[in-house]
N, C-alpha and C positions, 0 to 999 in steps of 0.2 A: 653369161647366161641370164636371161630375164627371170625375175622372181615369179613365183606362182601367182596367177591372177586372183585378186580378192573375190571377184564374182564367180570364180570357178569352183570355190570351196562349197561342197554339198552340205545342206542342213545347217544346224546350229544357228537358228534365227536370233535367239537371245544374245549370243556372243556377238554376232554381227551387229545387232542394234546397240549393244553397250559400247563397242569400239566406235561406232559412228557418232554416238552422243558425246563421248569423251573428246572426239576429234572436233565436234562442233563447239563444245565448250570445255576447254582444258581445265577450267575451275572446278569442274565435277570431281576431279581428283584421280582419274585413271581407272584401270580395271584389273581385277585379280580373276584369273581364269582357273578353276579347280576342275580336274578331271583325271580319268585313268590315262595311262600311257597310250600312244597311238591314236589319238582323237584329233589330230591336225590343229591342236592349239597353237603351236608355234608357227605353222604354216600360214594361218589366217592373220596372226599378229604381224608377221614380217611382210605380208602383202598389203597391209594398211598403209605403210609409209608412202606407197606409190599413189595413194588417193588424195593426200594432203596437199593443200595449196602451198606454193613456195613462200619463202620468207625473205624480206629485204634486210641485208646486213651491211655494216660499215666495212669498206675495203680494208684488208689487212688486219681486222680485228679477230683474234683468235677465240673471242668470247661471244661472237655473234650478236653484237650490240645492234639494236634497232636504230636506224638513222634518225627517225623521228623523235624517239625518246632514249637516247643512249644511257647506259649505266654510268652515273657520275663517279663511281668508284671502280670503274673497269681498270684492271692492271695495264691494259694496252692504251688507255685513254690519258687525259680527257679527250674526248672527240668534239671538235668544233662543229658549230652548226653549219649544215650544208656540206659535211664531209662526203667525199666520194662513196658511193654504195653500189651494190649489185644484188641481184636476186638469185637465190640458189634454192634447190629442192629441200623440203623438210627432211630432217635426219631421223633415222631409227638407229639409236646407239644401243649395242648390247653390252650388258655388264656381266662378265663371266662370274660364276659362283666363287671361283678360287682367286679372284683378283686381289692384288695388294692394295692396301689403303692408299698409298701414294699414287697408284695408277688411277684410282677412282676420283680422289679430290685434287690431284696434282701434287707437285713437289717443288722444292727449292733446290737450286744448284748451289750446294754448300761450298764447293771449291771457288766458284766465281764470287759468292758472297764475302768469303774471307780474303781473296786475293784482290778483287777489284772494288769491293765495297758497294756492289750493286745487287738489287734483288732480282734474280733471274728466275721467274716462276714459270714452270712448265705445266700448262693446263692438263687436266685429267678428263675422265669420261663425263663428269657432271658438267664441265664447260662445253663439251662437245654436244651434249644433249639439250642445252639451253634453247628454248623455243622449239623443241621437237619432242621425240618420244625416247624414253629410257626404258628398255626392255630387259627384264631379268628372267631368264628361263630357270626353272626349279628354284624359285625365290625362297621357298621354305628351307633350302639347304645353305642359304647365305650365312656367312659367319657373323657373329654378333657385332664385331667392331664395324662391319660394313653396314649392318642394319642401323646402327647408331648414326652413321654418316648420312644414310638416306633419310632417316627420321628428321635430322637437323635441317637438311636441304629442303625436304618437303614442308616442314613447318615454317621456315623462314624465307624460302625462295632464294636463298643465297648459300654459297659454299665458302667456308672460311678455313684457311690453313694457318695454324699456329706452330711455328717451329723456332724454338730457342729465342724467343723475343721478337721474331719477325712475323708480322701478320699480313695475309693477303686475303682479300674477299672479293668475290664476283657474283653476279646474278646466276641463278641456277633454277629457272622455272621450266618444268618439263611435265609431260603426261606420263605417269609411272604405269607401266603395264607388266604384270607378273604372271607367270604360269606355274602351276604346281600339281603334283600327284599327291593327294591326301595320304596315300598309303606310306609315303616316305616321311611323314611327320607334318605338324601344323606350324603356322606362323606365330611369332610373338604377337600378343594382343595389340601392342602399340603400333606395329607396322600394319597389322591387319586392319586396323581402324583408319590408317591413312589412305587406303584404297577407297576411292569413292564408290565403286560398283563391284559386284561379284557375280560371276556366272558359273553354274555347274554344267559341265559338258560330259556326254557319254556317247560311246559309239552306238550307232543305230542297230536295232535287231531286224530291221526290214531287209530281206535278201536283195530286193530290187535296188534299194538305196546303196547297199554295200557294193553291188555290182558296179554301179555308176561311179562310186568313188574310186574303185580300182581301175576302171576303164580310163578315167580322167588322169589319174596319176601316171599310168603307163604311157598314155599319149604325151603327157608333159615331158617324161623322161626320154622319150624317143625323139621329140622335136620341141625343145623348150620355146624357141622363138616363134615357131609356127603355132603352137598351142596358145601362147600368150596373145598372139595376133587375133585368135578367134574371139577372145574376150576383151580385147582393147576397147571396143566401142562401149561395152557395158560398164567397164571400169571408168571410162571417161565420163559417161553419163552420171554414174554415182559420185565421182569427184566433183562434177559440176553441182549436183544436188547438195553435197556437203558445203561447198563454197556459198551457195545461195542461202542455206540455213545459217551459216556464220554471219552473213550480212544482215539477215532478218533478226538474229538473236537480240540485239540491243533494243529492238522495238517491241519484244514480247512483254506483256504485262502479266504480273502475278497478283490476282485479286485477293481480297481478304478472305473470301469463302474458300479459295484453294489453299491459302496459308493455314486456315483453320483445320481443313482436311488433313494437311500434312502433320500439324501438331497432334491431332487426334490420333492419327495412325501411329506416329512415333511413341506417343504415350501408351497406346494400347499394347504395343509390342515391347514395352518397358526397356527401350534401348538406353544405354548409358550416355550421358552428356548431351550436348546440342549439336554435335557435328552431324548426326543422322538427319536432323531437321534441315540443316543447311544444305547438305548434299542432296537431299530429296527435293528440295526447292529448286536447286540449280539444275538437276536432272529433269524435272518437270518442265522448266523453261526451255531447255535444249530440245526436249521431245516436242513441245509445241512448235518450235522453229523448224524442226525436221518435218513436221506435218504441215507446215505452211500456215499456221495459225498465229495470230498476234496476241492471244490471250490463253492463259493456262486453263484447262478443263480437268474434269474429274478423271477422264481417261489418261491424261498426262500424269496426274498424281498416282493413279494405279500402277502405271508402267514404272514410274520412278521408284515407288515403294518396293516393287518386286525385285528391282535391281540393287537398290541401295541399302536395304535392311537385313537381308538374310545373315550376313556375316557379323552383323552387330548385335545379334540376339544371343550369341554364344557366351556362356558364363564360364565354361572350362573347355579344354580341348576334346572332351569326351561328348560334348553336346553336338548333335547333328545340325548343320546350317539349314536354313529354310524358313519359310513363313507360311502360315495357314491362309489359304485364299478366303475361307469363310470368315476368319478374323479380320482380314483386310477389308472385305466388303462391308462387314458390320461396322468397322471403324469409319469407313467412308460415309456410310449411311448415318451414323450417329452425328457426324460433323455437318450434315445438311441443315439448312435453316429450318426453323419450325414452320409448320404449315402443312398443307396437303402433301402426302407422300405415299410410299408403298405400304402395303398392309403388313401385318406382323408376321407373316409366314416367312420372312427372311428374303434377302436379295437374290433374284435370278432363279431360274428353275432348270437351266441347262448345265452342261458339264463345265467345271472350272477351266480358266484359261490355261494354256500350255505351261507345263512346269509348276502346276498349282497344287501338287500333292502335299498333304500335311507331312511334317517331318516325323520320323519314328520316335518313339519315347526315348528320353535320354537315359544315359547309363545308370544302372542300378535302381530302376524305379519300382519294380514289382517282384514279388516272391512267387515262384511256382508252387503249386499245390503239392502236397505229399504224394508219393507214388513210387513206382519202380519195384523191381523184384531182383532176385539173384544177388543181393548184396550191393548193387549199385544204387545210388540215390540221384534224384534229379538235381540240376544246378540250383543254388540259392543265390539270390541277389545280394549285392553289397549295399551297405548304408551310405550315408552322405560322407564324402571325403573330407578330411581335415588337414590342417597344416602339420606336416610331418617333420621329424628331426632331420637334420642334415648329417649324413654319414659320409666320411671322407676316406679316400684312399691314402695310405701312409706315404710319407716322403714327398718329393717334389718332382712333377713330371714335365713333359714338353708336348702335351696333346693339344687338340683343337680347343680354342677358347670356349669357355663355359663358365659355370658358377658353383662347381662342386669342390674340387681338390686343388691344392697349391700347385702352381706350374710356372715355368718360364714361358711367357707369352709376349705378343707384340704390344699388348696394352697392360697397364698396371703401374705399380710404383717402381721407380728406378732403384736397383740394388747394386749396380756396378756398370762397367763398360766392357766392350769387347771389340777387337779389331774387325775390319771389313772382311766379309767372307765367312766368318765363323757362324753368325746368325744375324743377318742384316735386319734393320728395323729403323727406328727413329734415330737420326744422327745426334751425337752428343757433342755439342759445340765446344764446351770447356775442355773436354778430354782431347778433342781434335787439335785445338790450339796448343795444348801442352805437348802433344806428340810432334807437332810441327816446329815449335819454337827452338829447340836446340840446333836445328839444322839450317837456320836462316843464313848464317855467314857462309857455310859451305855451298849453299845454293845461290850465292851471289845476289841476295836480296838488295834492292835499292828502292827507296820510296816507302810510303806508308803501308802498302799492301803486304799481306803475309803470303809467302811462297808455300803453297800446300801441294803435297803429292798424294796420289791415291792411297798409298800405304799409311798416310797419317790419319786417315778417317777412322773415327771411333764411333761405335753405336751403343745406345743405351741398352743394358740388360735389365729386363723388367720381369717382375714377379706378379702374376695375377691369378686367375682361376681357370681350370680346364674342365671340359665335359668328360665323363667316364662311361664305360660300359657297365651298366647295372644289370647283372644277370640274376633273376629270381629263380630259385629252385624250390618249388612249392609241393608240400606233402598233400596228396589227394586221396590218402588211403581212408579206410573205414573209420579209424580213430579220429579223423578230422571231420567226420561226416555229421556230427550234431549240428542242427540247423543254426543255433545261436553261435556256436564256435566258428562254423564256416563263414557266417556273416561277418564276424569280427575279423576273421582272416582276410576275407576279400575287401573289406573296408580299409584295413590297414595297408594292403598291398596297392589298392587303388590310390590311396593317399600318397604312397611312395612313388607311384607312377606319375601322378600329378607333379610331385616334387622333381622327378627326373625331367619331365617336360619343361619345367621352369629353369632347370639348371642345364638344359641343352645336352642331355645324356643320350646315348644309345641304350636300348633295353632289349632283354631277351627273356624267354620264359621256358623253363624246364619243369616238368611235372612228373611225379612218380607215384604209382599205385599198383595194386595187385602183384604182379611179378616182374615189373620193368618200369623203365623210365622213357620219356619221349620229349623231344624238343618241340614244344607247342608253338613256339614263335622264334625263328632265328633272329639274331641281333639286328635291330632296326632303329631308326629315329622316330618311328611311328608309334607313340605311346598309346594312341587310341586303338591301334590294332592289338596291342598287349591288353588293354582293358577289355576289348571284345572277347579275346580268348579266355581271359580270366572270368568273364561273366558267364561263359558257357561251360566252365569247369565242373564236371561231375566227380563225385567221390565214391569210394567203395573198395573193398578188398583189403589185403595185407599191406604192410609198409616196407617196400624195398628200399630203404634208406641208402644202402651202399650203391645200388644202381643209379639212384638219383644224383649222388655226389660224383660218381664216375662219368655220367653223362655231362654234368656241368663242367667237369675238368676237360672232357673232350671238346666241348663247345669253346671253351676259353683257349685251348691250344690252337684250334683252327682260326679263331678270331685274332689271336696274336700275330698269325701270319698275315692275315688280310689287312689288319689295321694295327700295326706294331706300336704306334705312338699312343694309342688310346688305352689307358690303364683300366683294369677291371675291378669291379666291386661285386662280390658274391653275397647275395642275401638268401639265406636258407630259412625257409618258413616251415616249421615242424614242431611237433611235441617231443621229438628225440626218440620215439620208438623205432625199433628195427625188428620186424617180425617175419620177413619173407625169406625163405630159403634156409638152407643149413648154415649155422654159424653166422646168422644175420648180424648180430652185434659186433663180432670180431671183424667181419668184412667191412662193416661201416666204419669201424675205427681205422682200419687200413686205408679205406678210401679218403678218410679225412686227413690222414697223414700225408697222402699225395699232395693235397692242397695247402697244407699248413706251411707257412713261411713263404709261399709263392704268390698267394692271392690275399688281399685284404677282405676279410669276410665278416659278416654279421649273422648271427643266429637269432631269428625272431621266435621266441618261445611262445607256443600256442597252448601250453598245458593249462588247464583250469581245474577248479574244484578245490576242496579242502585237502584231500590227500594227493600230494604231488610227488612224483618220482625223481624229479630233477634231471631227467635224461637229456634235455635240451642244453642245460648248463654243461654237462659232461662232454657233449658233442662240441660245444663251443670251445672247451678247453683243448680237445683233440685237434680242432681246426686252427687254434690260435686266434679265435675270432672274438668279437665283442658279443656278449650275451644280453639280449634285450627282451624283456617280457613284452607281450603284445600290448599291454596296457600303457607301455611307456614309449610307444612309437610316436605318439603325438607331441609336438614341440611344447605345448603348454604343460603337459605332465612332466616333462623333463625339467622345465623351469620351476614347477612346484616342488619337485623332489629336491632340487638344489636348495631352494629357500628353506625347506624343512630341515635339511642337514645343517645348513648354516645356522638357523635358529636353535637347533638342538646343541650345536657346539657352543653357541653363546650362552645358553642356559647352564 
């Protein structure tokens, strides 16, 4: 079945342009496509491969070496000058989110290495993507060890496999394209910065456009070949235009005035590092070639900045990506040479270009005014997030790789060995040799090679860190409603959310107030969604502490079935009061008893003032939890407290 035609995709002009520019100039660095589910992100990306010119490769080379400039370190080489070659279509290689590391970078045949003394390297997905496209759907869900592998390959243009003293390296230059739904979590900043361009996509609200999308999709499913034939001429014309722009690209000049504009724009938006300037320059050159020009103009710089800068302005995962069109135009104007120019009324008088809306204010910026009635108070904004303490789950788990609690993982320090099939991972050469050595005579060994059987294989048992489920159970009752107290609470929780993002945790949010509790956010890896729910949290009413704890226990039971290997950490944010319903205190103690011993818990004590009841500390005792005053959530306060205790003992 033929793939969906590229020119048949309706709308999304920015995505179409970004993909075309990355195809014209792979040095741009690829495209990150952000958008809600069901917006045809993957459809357009998969259709792109059919538009790309073919590549010449050396015959029988599994690493797609260019016959003109073969890789001198190619594992299948060296390739002699004039080696037979052939032309093949450009590849679109898909990297599954759950792929094993050996499948991505390749692996060594350990049995042949020991028995025959040869390095038999089986290439992985990075080798297949060399000189083509590497596509990662849901790239934000990629495991950390695969992210590290992609970062290395993207930075060096090579993939290196190091296994027990054996090293294999090969070229791995590809256009990286990723799609993601921001609701499911954000990317690590290092990988985010490796994407040259970013595009936000959303489904159209125009009924006519939506009708056309459905009509075309149904026509394609009814007759894929016939539908593709209708757009074959348009796709062929677009492919010819891309190839023409690639030929023109080396002739495009980047004048000093355009370079000054690029530098002015990047400085104006306060992006980190110099990669933004370089990517913007490369994109502007590619856009000029696409437009058929041999010199970069202000229009090229404007388009390049709109695609290359939005994701580089984010300082934390709660900031909305995007750039201000007014700020962009002002920066371009400021970079113009001195002399007669536009008046002081500002650039342009028409509507901003498509997609030019200014981003919404970042998380926690403003406080609402006082108001409300009936005991409920309007939400109070959080302050600036700080570096929070790391709270760990007790024991050693086996969950997804992360940075919070101790776990047996595929990466980390070697703490032992295990036979094949128990938990495969990196082979352990010395342990394999020891397992095979006593059986050499019975196996009829002759010669220098070691006779190895599959049952001899041993793998390293490694200890690293895992990500956990951090479930926040937040008291939103009237006793928490004082503006300063609620601001402190939200700031501390926001800081813990930022810490959870950095440690690759899932998060959930339970709130309790008045007469009951609710699951404000089901467990998710989208910490910015949790921050948004927290920001809109109102307070008021009595304190149903028991109901909050019971709801947290219910959520943890359900999540244990859905994701049994991810261990939970419960963070209860309260002053410890229980005032809702009959026997509120006794019911709260019983609810705490249900959680005690089963879940690692932390009670964040929000009580303030000179007269304190110590109820949160009592709750922590019933939960078997760590008791942490809200003022000690910050990492630097913990370090200061430790130094104070040490100096006191010394005195």
